[in-house]
Gaussian input, Z-matrix of N, CA and C with variables (Angstrom, degrees):
# hf/3-21g

backbone

0 1
 N
 C     1     B1
 C     2     B2     1     A1
 N     3     B3     2     A2     1     D1
 C     4     B4     3     A3     2     D2
 C     5     B5     4     A4     3     D3
 N     6     B6     5     A5     4     D4
 C     7     B7     6     A6     5     D5
 C     8     B8     7     A7     6     D6
 N     9     B9     8     A8     7     D7
 C    10    B10     9     A9     8     D8
 C    11    B11    10    A10     9     D9
 N    12    B12    11    A11    10    D10
 C    13    B13    12    A12    11    D11
 C    14    B14    13    A13    12    D12
 N    15    B15    14    A14    13    D13
 C    16    B16    15    A15    14    D14
 C    17    B17    16    A16    15    D15
 N    18    B18    17    A17    16    D16
 C    19    B19    18    A18    17    D17
 C    20    B20    19    A19    18    D18
 N    21    B21    20    A20    19    D19
 C    22    B22    21    A21    20    D20
 C    23    B23    22    A22    21    D21
 N    24    B24    23    A23    22    D22
 C    25    B25    24    A24    23    D23
 C    26    B26    25    A25    24    D24
 N    27    B27    26    A26    25    D25
 C    28    B28    27    A27    26    D26
 C    29    B29    28    A28    27    D27
 N    30    B30    29    A29    28    D28
 C    31    B31    30    A30    29    D29
 C    32    B32    31    A31    30    D30
 N    33    B33    32    A32    31    D31
 C    34    B34    33    A33    32    D32
 C    35    B35    34    A34    33    D33
 N    36    B36    35    A35    34    D34
 C    37    B37    36    A36    35    D35
 C    38    B38    37    A37    36    D36
 N    39    B39    38    A38    37    D37
 C    40    B40    39    A39    38    D38
 C    41    B41    40    A40    39    D39
 N    42    B42    41    A41    40    D40
 C    43    B43    42    A42    41    D41
 C    44    B44    43    A43    42    D42
 N    45    B45    44    A44    43    D43
 C    46    B46    45    A45    44    D44
 C    47    B47    46    A46    45    D45
 N    48    B48    47    A47    46    D46
 C    49    B49    48    A48    47    D47
 C    50    B50    49    A49    48    D48
 N    51    B51    50    A50    49    D49
 C    52    B52    51    A51    50    D50
 C    53    B53    52    A52    51    D51
 N    54    B54    53    A53    52    D52
 C    55    B55    54    A54    53    D53
 C    56    B56    55    A55    54    D54
 N    57    B57    56    A56    55    D55
 C    58    B58    57    A57    56    D56
 C    59    B59    58    A58    57    D57
 N    60    B60    59    A59    58    D58
 C    61    B61    60    A60    59    D59
 C    62    B62    61    A61    60    D60
 N    63    B63    62    A62    61    D61
 C    64    B64    63    A63    62    D62
 C    65    B65    64    A64    63    D63
 N    66    B66    65    A65    64    D64
 C    67    B67    66    A66    65    D65
 C    68    B68    67    A67    66    D66
 N    69    B69    68    A68    67    D67
 C    70    B70    69    A69    68    D68
 C    71    B71    70    A70    69    D69
 N    72    B72    71    A71    70    D70
 C    73    B73    72    A72    71    D71
 C    74    B74    73    A73    72    D72
 N    75    B75    74    A74    73    D73
 C    76    B76    75    A75    74    D74
 C    77    B77    76    A76    75    D75
 N    78    B78    77    A77    76    D76
 C    79    B79    78    A78    77    D77
 C    80    B80    79    A79    78    D78
 N    81    B81    80    A80    79    D79
 C    82    B82    81    A81    80    D80
 C    83    B83    82    A82    81    D81
 N    84    B84    83    A83    82    D82
 C    85    B85    84    A84    83    D83
 C    86    B86    85    A85    84    D84
 N    87    B87    86    A86    85    D85
 C    88    B88    87    A87    86    D86
 C    89    B89    88    A88    87    D87
 N    90    B90    89    A89    88    D88
 C    91    B91    90    A90    89    D89
 C    92    B92    91    A91    90    D90
 N    93    B93    92    A92    91    D91
 C    94    B94    93    A93    92    D92
 C    95    B95    94    A94    93    D93
 N    96    B96    95    A95    94    D94
 C    97    B97    96    A96    95    D95
 C    98    B98    97    A97    96    D96
 N    99    B99    98    A98    97    D97
 C   100   B100    99    A99    98    D98
 C   101   B101   100   A100    99    D99
 N   102   B102   101   A101   100   D100
 C   103   B103   102   A102   101   D101
 C   104   B104   103   A103   102   D102
 N   105   B105   104   A104   103   D103
 C   106   B106   105   A105   104   D104
 C   107   B107   106   A106   105   D105
 N   108   B108   107   A107   106   D106
 C   109   B109   108   A108   107   D107
 C   110   B110   109   A109   108   D108
 N   111   B111   110   A110   109   D109
 C   112   B112   111   A111   110   D110
 C   113   B113   112   A112   111   D111
 N   114   B114   113   A113   112   D112
 C   115   B115   114   A114   113   D113
 C   116   B116   115   A115   114   D114
 N   117   B117   116   A116   115   D115
 C   118   B118   117   A117   116   D116
 C   119   B119   118   A118   117   D117
 N   120   B120   119   A119   118   D118
 C   121   B121   120   A120   119   D119
 C   122   B122   121   A121   120   D120
 N   123   B123   122   A122   121   D121
 C   124   B124   123   A123   122   D122
 C   125   B125   124   A124   123   D123
 N   126   B126   125   A125   124   D124
 C   127   B127   126   A126   125   D125
 C   128   B128   127   A127   126   D126
 N   129   B129   128   A128   127   D127
 C   130   B130   129   A129   128   D128
 C   131   B131   130   A130   129   D129
 N   132   B132   131   A131   130   D130
 C   133   B133   132   A132   131   D131
 C   134   B134   133   A133   132   D132
 N   135   B135   134   A134   133   D133
 C   136   B136   135   A135   134   D134
 C   137   B137   136   A136   135   D135
 N   138   B138   137   A137   136   D136
 C   139   B139   138   A138   137   D137
 C   140   B140   139   A139   138   D138
 N   141   B141   140   A140   139   D139
 C   142   B142   141   A141   140   D140
 C   143   B143   142   A142   141   D141
 N   144   B144   143   A143   142   D142
 C   145   B145   144   A144   143   D143
 C   146   B146   145   A145   144   D144
 N   147   B147   146   A146   145   D145
 C   148   B148   147   A147   146   D146
 C   149   B149   148   A148   147   D147
 N   150   B150   149   A149   148   D148
 C   151   B151   150   A150   149   D149
 C   152   B152   151   A151   150   D150
 N   153   B153   152   A152   151   D151
 C   154   B154   153   A153   152   D152
 C   155   B155   154   A154   153   D153
 N   156   B156   155   A155   154   D154
 C   157   B157   156   A156   155   D155
 C   158   B158   157   A157   156   D156
 N   159   B159   158   A158   157   D157
 C   160   B160   159   A159   158   D158
 C   161   B161   160   A160   159   D159
 N   162   B162   161   A161   160   D160
 C   163   B163   162   A162   161   D161
 C   164   B164   163   A163   162   D162
 N   165   B165   164   A164   163   D163
 C   166   B166   165   A165   164   D164
 C   167   B167   166   A166   165   D165
 N   168   B168   167   A167   166   D166
 C   169   B169   168   A168   167   D167
 C   170   B170   169   A169   168   D168
 N   171   B171   170   A170   169   D169
 C   172   B172   171   A171   170   D170
 C   173   B173   172   A172   171   D171
 N   174   B174   173   A173   172   D172
 C   175   B175   174   A174   173   D173
 C   176   B176   175   A175   174   D174
 N   177   B177   176   A176   175   D175
 C   178   B178   177   A177   176   D176
 C   179   B179   178   A178   177   D177
 N   180   B180   179   A179   178   D178
 C   181   B181   180   A180   179   D179
 C   182   B182   181   A181   180   D180
 N   183   B183   182   A182   181   D181
 C   184   B184   183   A183   182   D182
 C   185   B185   184   A184   183   D183
 N   186   B186   185   A185   184   D184
 C   187   B187   186   A186   185   D185
 C   188   B188   187   A187   186   D186
 N   189   B189   188   A188   187   D187
 C   190   B190   189   A189   188   D188
 C   191   B191   190   A190   189   D189
 N   192   B192   191   A191   190   D190
 C   193   B193   192   A192   191   D191
 C   194   B194   193   A193   192   D192
 N   195   B195   194   A194   193   D193
 C   196   B196   195   A195   194   D194
 C   197   B197   196   A196   195   D195
 N   198   B198   197   A197   196   D196
 C   199   B199   198   A198   197   D197
 C   200   B200   199   A199   198   D198
 N   201   B201   200   A200   199   D199
 C   202   B202   201   A201   200   D200
 C   203   B203   202   A202   201   D201
 N   204   B204   203   A203   202   D202
 C   205   B205   204   A204   203   D203
 C   206   B206   205   A205   204   D204
 N   207   B207   206   A206   205   D205
 C   208   B208   207   A207   206   D206
 C   209   B209   208   A208   207   D207
 N   210   B210   209   A209   208   D208
 C   211   B211   210   A210   209   D209
 C   212   B212   211   A211   210   D210
 N   213   B213   212   A212   211   D211
 C   214   B214   213   A213   212   D212
 C   215   B215   214   A214   213   D213
 N   216   B216   215   A215   214   D214
 C   217   B217   216   A216   215   D215
 C   218   B218   217   A217   216   D216
 N   219   B219   218   A218   217   D217
 C   220   B220   219   A219   218   D218
 C   221   B221   220   A220   219   D219
 N   222   B222   221   A221   220   D220
 C   223   B223   222   A222   221   D221
 C   224   B224   223   A223   222   D222
 N   225   B225   224   A224   223   D223
 C   226   B226   225   A225   224   D224
 C   227   B227   226   A226   225   D225
 N   228   B228   227   A227   226   D226
 C   229   B229   228   A228   227   D227
 C   230   B230   229   A229   228   D228
 N   231   B231   230   A230   229   D229
 C   232   B232   231   A231   230   D230
 C   233   B233   232   A232   231   D231
 N   234   B234   233   A233   232   D232
 C   235   B235   234   A234   233   D233
 C   236   B236   235   A235   234   D234
 N   237   B237   236   A236   235   D235
 C   238   B238   237   A237   236   D236
 C   239   B239   238   A238   237   D237
 N   240   B240   239   A239   238   D238
 C   241   B241   240   A240   239   D239
 C   242   B242   241   A241   240   D240
 N   243   B243   242   A242   241   D241
 C   244   B244   243   A243   242   D242
 C   245   B245   244   A244   243   D243
 N   246   B246   245   A245   244   D244
 C   247   B247   246   A246   245   D245
 C   248   B248   247   A247   246   D246
 N   249   B249   248   A248   247   D247
 C   250   B250   249   A249   248   D248
 C   251   B251   250   A250   249   D249
 N   252   B252   251   A251   250   D250
 C   253   B253   252   A252   251   D251
 C   254   B254   253   A253   252   D252
 N   255   B255   254   A254   253   D253
 C   256   B256   255   A255   254   D254
 C   257   B257   256   A256   255   D255
 N   258   B258   257   A257   256   D256
 C   259   B259   258   A258   257   D257
 C   260   B260   259   A259   258   D258

   B1=1.4449
   B2=1.5110
   B3=1.3382
   B4=1.4419
   B5=1.5069
   B6=1.3367
   B7=1.4647
   B8=1.5265
   B9=1.3295
   B10=1.4689
   B11=1.5300
   B12=1.3258
   B13=1.4686
   B14=1.5248
   B15=1.3260
   B16=1.4627
   B17=1.5075
   B18=1.3331
   B19=1.4492
   B20=1.5575
   B21=1.3146
   B22=1.4557
   B23=1.5467
   B24=1.2964
   B25=1.4579
   B26=1.5213
   B27=1.3189
   B28=1.4567
   B29=1.5281
   B30=1.3324
   B31=1.4506
   B32=1.5185
   B33=1.2897
   B34=1.4659
   B35=1.5160
   B36=1.3037
   B37=1.4458
   B38=1.5424
   B39=1.3175
   B40=1.4345
   B41=1.4971
   B42=1.3401
   B43=1.4586
   B44=1.5314
   B45=1.3276
   B46=1.4664
   B47=1.5253
   B48=1.3384
   B49=1.4623
   B50=1.5379
   B51=1.3220
   B52=1.4742
   B53=1.5109
   B54=1.3203
   B55=1.4788
   B56=1.5253
   B57=1.3303
   B58=1.4550
   B59=1.4870
   B60=1.3024
   B61=1.4634
   B62=1.5124
   B63=1.3335
   B64=1.4523
   B65=1.5407
   B66=1.3326
   B67=1.4483
   B68=1.5189
   B69=1.3392
   B70=1.4638
   B71=1.5324
   B72=1.3365
   B73=1.4670
   B74=1.5467
   B75=1.3368
   B76=1.4481
   B77=1.5355
   B78=1.3154
   B79=1.4499
   B80=1.5157
   B81=1.3490
   B82=1.4364
   B83=1.5280
   B84=1.3291
   B85=1.4617
   B86=1.5107
   B87=1.3234
   B88=1.4633
   B89=1.5260
   B90=1.3286
   B91=1.4582
   B92=1.5053
   B93=1.3298
   B94=1.4458
   B95=1.5231
   B96=1.3313
   B97=1.4415
   B98=1.5092
   B99=1.3258
   B100=1.4390
   B101=1.5177
   B102=1.3035
   B103=1.4796
   B104=1.5513
   B105=1.3300
   B106=1.4662
   B107=1.5096
   B108=1.3258
   B109=1.4827
   B110=1.4960
   B111=1.3300
   B112=1.4569
   B113=1.5085
   B114=1.3396
   B115=1.4472
   B116=1.5370
   B117=1.3213
   B118=1.4527
   B119=1.5224
   B120=1.3372
   B121=1.4470
   B122=1.5444
   B123=1.3460
   B124=1.4597
   B125=1.5051
   B126=1.3071
   B127=1.4609
   B128=1.5024
   B129=1.3262
   B130=1.4424
   B131=1.5126
   B132=1.3030
   B133=1.4555
   B134=1.5210
   B135=1.3168
   B136=1.4699
   B137=1.5413
   B138=1.3261
   B139=1.4536
   B140=1.5431
   B141=1.3220
   B142=1.4639
   B143=1.5239
   B144=1.3054
   B145=1.4628
   B146=1.5249
   B147=1.3342
   B148=1.4615
   B149=1.5239
   B150=1.3248
   B151=1.4633
   B152=1.5251
   B153=1.3572
   B154=1.4597
   B155=1.5222
   B156=1.3414
   B157=1.4647
   B158=1.5454
   B159=1.3142
   B160=1.4618
   B161=1.5341
   B162=1.3219
   B163=1.4647
   B164=1.5380
   B165=1.3177
   B166=1.4743
   B167=1.5194
   B168=1.3241
   B169=1.4755
   B170=1.5204
   B171=1.3095
   B172=1.4717
   B173=1.5250
   B174=1.3114
   B175=1.4821
   B176=1.5101
   B177=1.2994
   B178=1.4698
   B179=1.5094
   B180=1.3362
   B181=1.4670
   B182=1.5235
   B183=1.3009
   B184=1.4497
   B185=1.5108
   B186=1.3363
   B187=1.4698
   B188=1.4952
   B189=1.3191
   B190=1.4706
   B191=1.5220
   B192=1.3100
   B193=1.4620
   B194=1.5430
   B195=1.3380
   B196=1.4791
   B197=1.5162
   B198=1.3244
   B199=1.4709
   B200=1.5167
   B201=1.3488
   B202=1.4717
   B203=1.4990
   B204=1.3508
   B205=1.4665
   B206=1.5250
   B207=1.3220
   B208=1.4475
   B209=1.5275
   B210=1.3456
   B211=1.4607
   B212=1.5424
   B213=1.3181
   B214=1.4526
   B215=1.5500
   B216=1.3143
   B217=1.4715
   B218=1.5236
   B219=1.3288
   B220=1.4663
   B221=1.5052
   B222=1.3443
   B223=1.4512
   B224=1.5158
   B225=1.3394
   B226=1.4483
   B227=1.5264
   B228=1.3179
   B229=1.4471
   B230=1.5215
   B231=1.3205
   B232=1.4499
   B233=1.5457
   B234=1.2880
   B235=1.4491
   B236=1.5322
   B237=1.3298
   B238=1.4524
   B239=1.5254
   B240=1.3372
   B241=1.4740
   B242=1.5277
   B243=1.3108
   B244=1.4552
   B245=1.5357
   B246=1.3193
   B247=1.4437
   B248=1.5205
   B249=1.3122
   B250=1.4629
   B251=1.5102
   B252=1.3365
   B253=1.4630
   B254=1.5193
   B255=1.3511
   B256=1.4615
   B257=1.5032
   B258=1.3155
   B259=1.4767
   B260=1.4814
   A1=109.37
   A2=116.03
   A3=120.17
   A4=110.68
   A5=116.08
   A6=121.26
   A7=110.32
   A8=117.38
   A9=120.48
   A10=111.54
   A11=116.91
   A12=120.51
   A13=111.40
   A14=115.89
   A15=121.59
   A16=110.27
   A17=115.91
   A18=121.46
   A19=111.12
   A20=116.33
   A21=120.63
   A22=113.10
   A23=119.44
   A24=122.89
   A25=110.95
   A26=115.98
   A27=121.72
   A28=114.34
   A29=118.61
   A30=120.41
   A31=109.03
   A32=116.82
   A33=121.96
   A34=107.85
   A35=116.02
   A36=121.72
   A37=108.10
   A38=115.52
   A39=120.53
   A40=109.24
   A41=116.09
   A42=121.54
   A43=108.69
   A44=114.99
   A45=118.35
   A46=111.16
   A47=116.94
   A48=120.57
   A49=109.98
   A50=116.13
   A51=119.14
   A52=110.45
   A53=115.90
   A54=121.95
   A55=107.45
   A56=115.12
   A57=122.44
   A58=110.48
   A59=116.91
   A60=124.75
   A61=109.93
   A62=119.15
   A63=121.12
   A64=110.41
   A65=115.23
   A66=120.31
   A67=114.25
   A68=116.03
   A69=120.42
   A70=108.53
   A71=116.54
   A72=121.50
   A73=106.99
   A74=116.09
   A75=121.95
   A76=109.47
   A77=116.19
   A78=122.76
   A79=107.27
   A80=116.90
   A81=120.91
   A82=110.14
   A83=115.87
   A84=120.41
   A85=110.80
   A86=116.81
   A87=121.09
   A88=105.23
   A89=116.62
   A90=120.64
   A91=113.99
   A92=117.41
   A93=120.88
   A94=109.17
   A95=116.93
   A96=122.53
   A97=108.79
   A98=116.23
   A99=122.07
   A100=108.68
   A101=117.39
   A102=120.12
   A103=111.96
   A104=117.35
   A105=121.29
   A106=113.74
   A107=118.26
   A108=121.68
   A109=111.51
   A110=115.24
   A111=122.06
   A112=112.55
   A113=115.46
   A114=122.19
   A115=108.26
   A116=115.77
   A117=122.83
   A118=106.70
   A119=115.00
   A120=119.43
   A121=107.70
   A122=113.75
   A123=120.33
   A124=105.45
   A125=116.73
   A126=120.52
   A127=109.11
   A128=117.78
   A129=121.80
   A130=112.31
   A131=120.01
   A132=123.93
   A133=109.73
   A134=116.27
   A135=121.34
   A136=109.22
   A137=116.26
   A138=122.52
   A139=108.24
   A140=116.11
   A141=121.26
   A142=109.22
   A143=115.50
   A144=123.01
   A145=107.79
   A146=118.37
   A147=120.81
   A148=113.30
   A149=118.37
   A150=120.76
   A151=113.81
   A152=117.55
   A153=121.07
   A154=111.43
   A155=115.13
   A156=121.24
   A157=110.04
   A158=113.89
   A159=120.51
   A160=111.37
   A161=117.35
   A162=121.49
   A163=112.48
   A164=117.59
   A165=121.28
   A166=113.43
   A167=118.20
   A168=120.30
   A169=108.87
   A170=115.68
   A171=126.82
   A172=112.69
   A173=117.93
   A174=122.50
   A175=110.09
   A176=115.74
   A177=121.95
   A178=107.83
   A179=116.28
   A180=120.15
   A181=109.27
   A182=115.61
   A183=123.44
   A184=104.07
   A185=116.70
   A186=119.85
   A187=111.18
   A188=115.01
   A189=122.22
   A190=108.59
   A191=116.02
   A192=121.03
   A193=107.48
   A194=116.25
   A195=119.91
   A196=112.15
   A197=116.74
   A198=122.27
   A199=108.78
   A200=116.25
   A201=119.62
   A202=109.05
   A203=115.48
   A204=121.64
   A205=107.35
   A206=115.67
   A207=121.59
   A208=112.86
   A209=117.84
   A210=118.85
   A211=111.18
   A212=118.18
   A213=121.50
   A214=112.04
   A215=116.26
   A216=124.09
   A217=110.21
   A218=116.54
   A219=122.44
   A220=108.66
   A221=114.57
   A222=118.94
   A223=110.34
   A224=113.69
   A225=120.68
   A226=108.36
   A227=115.16
   A228=120.04
   A229=110.18
   A230=115.90
   A231=121.54
   A232=107.63
   A233=115.55
   A234=121.30
   A235=108.13
   A236=116.91
   A237=122.51
   A238=110.01
   A239=115.75
   A240=120.23
   A241=109.41
   A242=116.41
   A243=121.94
   A244=104.44
   A245=116.31
   A246=121.31
   A247=109.81
   A248=118.20
   A249=120.46
   A250=111.02
   A251=114.61
   A252=119.65
   A253=113.84
   A254=118.42
   A255=119.14
   A256=115.25
   A257=117.16
   A258=118.85
   A259=111.52
   D1=128.33
   D2=-178.10
   D3=-77.13
   D4=167.87
   D5=177.00
   D6=-59.62
   D7=-41.43
   D8=-179.70
   D9=-65.88
   D10=-41.43
   D11=176.33
   D12=-59.93
   D13=-41.29
   D14=178.64
   D15=-64.55
   D16=-42.83
   D17=-177.92
   D18=-65.18
   D19=-40.29
   D20=-175.87
   D21=-90.59
   D22=0.79
   D23=-179.28
   D24=-58.50
   D25=126.42
   D26=178.08
   D27=88.32
   D28=-6.79
   D29=-180.00
   D30=-73.86
   D31=140.93
   D32=173.03
   D33=-138.36
   D34=157.85
   D35=177.84
   D36=-101.45
   D37=139.30
   D38=177.03
   D39=-83.34
   D40=143.94
   D41=178.23
   D42=-97.10
   D43=153.12
   D44=177.33
   D45=-83.15
   D46=-6.40
   D47=179.31
   D48=-131.48
   D49=72.94
   D50=179.34
   D51=-65.81
   D52=148.40
   D53=177.24
   D54=-111.45
   D55=153.86
   D56=-178.17
   D57=-131.45
   D58=157.54
   D59=178.61
   D60=-107.35
   D61=141.51
   D62=173.42
   D63=-55.47
   D64=136.04
   D65=-177.08
   D66=95.25
   D67=-17.79
   D68=179.74
   D69=-70.80
   D70=137.51
   D71=179.01
   D72=-109.44
   D73=127.30
   D74=-178.79
   D75=-128.94
   D76=165.18
   D77=175.30
   D78=-116.20
   D79=130.22
   D80=-178.49
   D81=-157.78
   D82=171.16
   D83=175.27
   D84=-95.65
   D85=141.46
   D86=172.00
   D87=-78.21
   D88=119.16
   D89=-173.39
   D90=-95.00
   D91=-21.72
   D92=-173.12
   D93=-160.94
   D94=168.45
   D95=175.37
   D96=-148.78
   D97=150.31
   D98=173.41
   D99=-141.40
   D100=-164.97
   D101=-175.88
   D102=-66.12
   D103=-18.00
   D104=-179.60
   D105=-93.03
   D106=-5.54
   D107=179.04
   D108=127.82
   D109=-161.46
   D110=-179.23
   D111=-83.10
   D112=163.11
   D113=-179.67
   D114=-134.83
   D115=131.05
   D116=173.96
   D117=-112.99
   D118=129.28
   D119=176.56
   D120=-117.19
   D121=127.64
   D122=175.79
   D123=-125.24
   D124=105.38
   D125=-169.32
   D126=62.93
   D127=-130.24
   D128=176.09
   D129=-92.58
   D130=-1.69
   D131=177.14
   D132=-79.67
   D133=142.27
   D134=-177.42
   D135=-128.51
   D136=129.24
   D137=178.90
   D138=-120.26
   D139=121.59
   D140=178.22
   D141=-86.48
   D142=141.91
   D143=177.60
   D144=-120.76
   D145=87.97
   D146=-176.03
   D147=-62.75
   D148=-23.45
   D149=-178.60
   D150=-91.15
   D151=2.04
   D152=-175.62
   D153=-93.15
   D154=136.79
   D155=176.09
   D156=-81.23
   D157=158.21
   D158=176.74
   D159=-61.16
   D160=-22.90
   D161=179.50
   D162=-66.98
   D163=-14.49
   D164=180.00
   D165=-83.94
   D166=-4.69
   D167=178.73
   D168=-58.23
   D169=131.52
   D170=-176.95
   D171=74.25
   D172=11.88
   D173=174.89
   D174=-96.61
   D175=146.27
   D176=174.60
   D177=-86.74
   D178=129.92
   D179=-179.02
   D180=-132.55
   D181=157.84
   D182=168.59
   D183=-101.74
   D184=128.06
   D185=-177.31
   D186=-134.17
   D187=151.96
   D188=177.05
   D189=-105.39
   D190=128.76
   D191=178.32
   D192=-73.75
   D193=127.68
   D194=177.66
   D195=-102.06
   D196=-27.76
   D197=176.37
   D198=-157.74
   D199=148.90
   D200=177.21
   D201=-154.15
   D202=130.31
   D203=177.95
   D204=-106.02
   D205=108.89
   D206=-176.31
   D207=-69.86
   D208=-15.13
   D209=178.77
   D210=-81.12
   D211=-28.12
   D212=179.56
   D213=-109.61
   D214=-8.94
   D215=-178.76
   D216=59.22
   D217=40.07
   D218=176.91
   D219=-128.68
   D220=148.50
   D221=-179.96
   D222=-158.74
   D223=-174.06
   D224=176.99
   D225=-130.79
   D226=158.65
   D227=179.64
   D228=-154.37
   D229=172.63
   D230=176.72
   D231=-126.44
   D232=144.12
   D233=-179.89
   D234=-75.40
   D235=125.09
   D236=177.85
   D237=-95.27
   D238=-38.66
   D239=-178.28
   D240=-156.79
   D241=139.32
   D242=174.58
   D243=-95.02
   D244=117.44
   D245=-178.34
   D246=-84.13
   D247=-36.99
   D248=175.64
   D249=141.25
   D250=167.90
   D251=-177.43
   D252=-78.77
   D253=-21.94
   D254=-172.81
   D255=-132.41
   D256=26.67
   D257=-178.83
   D258=-109.01

């Protein structure tokens, strides 16, 4: 193994369109809300939270992915826990 291989071992690049699996639990900020509920954006991926109130905008939440379409990078989720607005 070369010095460069050793130095770069374990490095990965982040994608702007992460994909998620149903049942996966993630932590993220609610970035927006509309008449259909809250919206979480992670890169260019968007997860709708139909059970979230507009009051959760800018709050950190733990959410469970219920569906995700990797071709459009859109999905739905449910709020598991509200962590708070400033944590």
